[in-house]
VOGU-3710 file (C-alpha; in Angstrom, 3 decimals, decimal comma):
1> xxxxxxxxxx> 0,358/51,866/80,201  2,818/49,578/81,490  5,762/51,078/83,379  9,112/50,223/82,938  10,763/49,634/86,396  13,928/51,180/87,001  16,612/48,667/87,033  18,536/48,462/90,673  22,116/48,842/90,124  24,412/46,356/92,116
11> xxxxxxxxxx> 26,650/47,924/94,575  29,951/46,519/95,023  32,903/47,569/97,012  36,301/46,946/95,238  38,460/45,258/97,723  41,700/45,693/95,491  42,874/48,795/96,556  42,261/47,910/100,027  44,530/44,462/100,091  47,215/46,709/97,871
21> xxxxxxxxxx> 47,016/48,917/100,853  47,348/46,304/103,712  50,491/44,658/101,403  52,121/47,901/101,727  51,745/48,268/105,351  52,854/44,598/105,840  56,418/45,535/103,970  56,572/48,952/105,886  56,416/47,412/108,828  58,561/44,218/107,820
31> xxxxxxxxxx> 61,318/46,385/106,406  61,530/49,116/109,530  61,497/46,411/112,241  64,531/46,026/114,060  66,178/42,630/115,356  68,066/42,808/118,244  70,598/40,210/119,137  69,030/38,456/122,506  70,835/35,974/124,704  69,062/33,328/126,703
41> xxxxxxxxxx> 70,316/35,231/130,002  68,640/38,922/131,243  71,817/40,683/132,072  72,259/44,081/133,026  75,434/45,168/131,659  77,818/47,697/133,656  78,463/51,099/131,864  81,829/52,056/130,125  82,535/55,129/128,584  84,876/53,445/126,518
51> xxxxxxxxxx> 82,920/50,511/124,741  84,369/49,752/121,279  81,935/48,641/118,449  82,449/45,025/117,303  83,229/44,409/113,851  83,538/40,629/113,767  81,185/38,360/115,158  82,996/36,930/118,259  82,877/33,888/120,601  80,565/35,134/123,394
61> xxxxxxxxxx> 80,189/33,527/126,677  77,258/34,808/129,031  77,285/35,000/132,913  74,016/35,891/134,746  73,685/37,641/138,251  72,994/34,211/139,667  75,800/32,303/138,431  73,959/30,897/135,206  76,304/30,366/132,382  75,064/30,770/128,848
71> xxxxxxxxxx> 76,965/29,641/125,384  75,406/30,439/122,315  71,373/29,508/122,781  72,215/26,830/125,537  72,580/27,080/129,020  75,780/25,124/130,515  77,674/24,199/133,413  81,690/25,377/133,565  82,770/21,806/132,552  80,358/21,958/129,351
81> xxxxxxxxxx> 81,730/25,652/128,485  85,003/24,637/128,540  84,623/21,944/126,199  82,782/23,965/124,079  85,119/26,789/124,217  88,417/24,635/123,099  85,851/23,306/120,465  85,171/26,961/119,152  88,812/27,949/119,511  89,787/24,859/117,466
91> xxxxxxxxxx> 87,471/26,043/114,596  88,579/29,713/114,553  91,795/31,386/113,907  90,579/34,671/115,757  90,946/33,496/119,329  88,765/36,311/120,918  85,958/35,752/123,404  83,527/38,090/125,034  82,343/37,666/128,006  78,921/39,348/129,198
101> xxxxxxxxxx> 78,384/39,505/132,962  75,558/41,007/134,665  76,176/43,925/136,776  75,131/41,964/139,786  77,315/39,102/139,350  79,722/38,360/141,820  83,612/39,276/141,210  84,628/36,073/142,091  82,480/34,208/139,778  83,311/36,572/136,982
111> xxxxxxxxxx> 87,493/35,888/137,729  86,597/31,750/137,454  85,074/32,597/134,375  88,000/34,621/133,090  90,200/31,824/133,981  88,427/29,286/132,535  88,172/31,245/129,528  91,846/31,990/129,339  92,596/28,091/129,640  90,157/27,160/126,979
121> xxxxxxxxxx> 92,892/28,726/124,719  91,608/32,146/123,780  94,249/34,576/122,859  92,183/37,926/123,766  88,940/38,312/126,191  86,847/41,200/125,953  84,381/42,116/128,773  81,474/43,603/127,469  79,538/46,841/128,736  77,033/49,117/127,441
131> xxxxx> 77,915/52,611/126,752  77,336/55,427/129,444  73,960/57,000/128,926  72,030/53,937/127,207  69,235/51,645/128,526
//
């Protein structure tokens, strides 16, 4: 008598649902991630209870606590900043400059940069601050 052996069923894990879940997670994290505007300098802005929201992207100058100047994504000295500001003023009709100075920056350095901004042709200058109660 000859017995027929039972054939072993192949066990396989279907990876298609796992891949679908992974793609959904990647899409979820990509959509829910927030991107923050960061400058080249680490600044601690002073607080103000009367800060205003910006509607249009303005020309921004960054002044660090140690006097480092940054315009755009690059560090500059005062002469380079003056030249870059004049070029930026020539390219735009809206001559507004935002000065983002660190809380611990010396007052004299802030005033010097404010004078430089005014001399470069800016019609309006705003001082950036963070809203009271935010970190």
